[in-house]
N, C-alpha and C positions, 0 to 999 in steps of 0.2 A: 504494499499499500503505499502511496506516495505522501510524504510529511509534507504538511502545509508549509509554503515559503513564507520567511519574515522580510516582508515588503520593505518594510524600513531600513533593514540590514541591507537588502539588494540595492536600494536606492542610495545609500551611504557607498556602497561598493563602487556603484556605477560613477557617483560624485567623485571618489578617489580617483578612480580611472579618469576621467574628465581633466580632473584639475592638475593630476601629474602629467598626463599629456601635453595638455595645452601648454603648461610652464615648459617642456622641454621642446615644444614645436616654437615657442615663444623665443627660448634661448638659442636656437639652432638657427631659425630664420633672422633673428637679429646679428647673432656673429657673422653667418656666411654671406647674407645678402643685405643686411642693414634693412629688414621689413619687421615690423611687428607682426604678430599674428593675426590682427585686424586688416591690416594692408595687405597681406597676402592673401586673405580670403575674398577680401575685395578685387584684387588685381585676377584671382582666379575667376572671379564672376566676369570680369570685363573680359577675359582670355576667352571665355566660354562663347561669348557674343562676336568673336574676331569675325566670322563672315556677314554678320547682318550688324544692323545698328543698335546699340546698347544704348539707351538712356538712363538719367538719374532715377526717374520713376521705375524703371526694371530693377535698378539696383535696390532700391528701397523697398520694393515688393519682396523681393528674394533674401533680405536679411532681417533680422529683430531690430536692428538700429534704426535711431531717429534720422530723419533727413538732416539734421543738423550736423551728426556725429558722422554719418557718412560723406556728407560734404567736405569736412574736416580730412577725413582720410583721404578722399579723392583729391583735395589740394595738395595733401603731402604726397601723393602719388606723382601728379602732375609737376609740383616742384622738383621731383627726383627725375623726371624725365620720362617715366614710365607708362604714364597714360596721357590724353590730351583729350581737352574738351573742345566742343565745336556747337555751335547755336543751329537750331532745326530752320531751314529756309521757309517752311511753311507754318510753322510754329514759334513764334520767338521766346515762349516761354520754357520751351523743351529745349534741355540740354543733352547733346550726344556724349559719351565717353567711349574712348577708342584706346587699344594697346597700343605703345609703340614698338618700333623693331627692339630697343633696348628693353621695353617692357617684356615682349615677348621670349627674350633670352633669359632675363631674371627668372621671368616664370615658369619656364621649361627647366631651369637647374634648381629652383626653389621648389618644385612640383616633385622631382625626385625623392628629395630629401623628405618633405610632407608627407609623401605617399609611403614612404621606407619606415618612418617614425609610426605612423599609423596602423601599419602592418604588423610593426614589432608589438604595439601597444595593445591591439587585437589579438595577436598570439599568445600574449601572456594573461589576457584576461580570462577569468573563469566563466564559462557559460552556464554556470548554474543559473536557473531559472525560479 
C-alpha cells in the first residue's frame, strides 16, 4: 500500500532544489557571461523569437515579471549590445526587441552551460512524489 505523501515536505524539497539550482545558475552565468539569471532568461525568450517579431508585450506575457522590471532588464541587455529595440511602423506604442549577433553568440554559449546545470540538477533530484 502506498504511504501518504507529505506535501509540505515535498514542497520544501522542491524549493530547496530550485533555490540551490538558481544560485548556481546565477553564479555561473555571471562569471562566464556577465549575465544575471533574469537577464539570461529574457535573452533566451528573445532568442526564441529570432525568426519572427518579438514585442515587449510578448515578453511580459511570457514571464512573471512586471513590465517595469522587464524593461530594466531589456535596458541592460541593450546597453550590453545583446538585444536591440525598434519601434513598430504601424503602432508607435509597440516596441520590438531583437537579438543582435553578439547576443546570439552569448546566448548560444550561455545556453550550453544553463542546460548542463539544469540536467545535473534534475539528475540529482529525488523523483519521489
